[in-house]
C-alpha positions in Angstrom: -6.4 -5.9 -3.0 -3.8 -3.8 -4.8 -2.1 -6.5 -6.8 -5.2 -8.4 -7.6 -7.7 -5.5 -7.9 -5.6 -2.9 -9.6 -3.2 -5.3 -11.3 -5.7 -7.6 -12.8 -9.3 -6.5 -12.5 -8.9 -2.8 -13.3 -5.9 -3.1 -15.5 -7.6 -1.9 -18.7 -8.8 1.5 -17.5 -5.5 2.0 -15.5 -3.4 1.2 -18.5 -4.6 4.4 -20.2 -2.6 6.4 -17.5 1.2 6.4 -17.6 3.4 6.8 -14.6 7.1 7.2 -15.3 6.8 5.8 -18.8 5.0 2.7 -17.7 1.3 1.8 -17.8 -0.4 2.4 -14.5 -1.9 -1.1 -14.4 1.6 -2.7 -14.8 3.0 -0.3 -12.2 0.4 -1.3 -9.6 1.0 -5.0 -10.3 4.7 -4.7 -9.9 5.4 -1.7 -7.5 2.1 -0.8 -5.9 1.9 -3.9 -3.8 5.3 -3.2 -2.3 4.5 0.5 -1.5 1.1 -0.5 0.0 2.8 -3.1 2.2 5.3 -0.6 3.5 2.5 2.0 4.2 0.6 -0.8 6.1 3.7 -1.4 8.3 3.9 2.3 9.2 0.1 2.5 9.9 0.2 -0.6 12.1 3.2 0.8 14.0 1.4 4.1 14.7 -1.8 2.3 15.8 0.2 0.0 18.2 2.1 2.9 19.7 -1.2 4.7 20.3 -2.6 1.6 22.0 0.6 1.2 24.1 0.3 4.8 25.4 -3.4 4.3 26.1 -2.9 1.3 28.3 0.4 2.6 29.8 2.6 -0.2 28.4 4.9 1.9 26.1 8.5 0.8 25.8 11.3 2.9 27.3 
């Protein structure tokens, strides 16, 4: 969603905003996907730890 939606579909309105000297549409296509993926990893880990505690199968 990030690389396709922001990097391709919404690139024109996003390119009017600059982030670190680069157009925001370009930034989302190049870096936004990586940061979103890393954020999803942390979100998944937190959710799985919560489920582990709920069902009493947490690791020692």
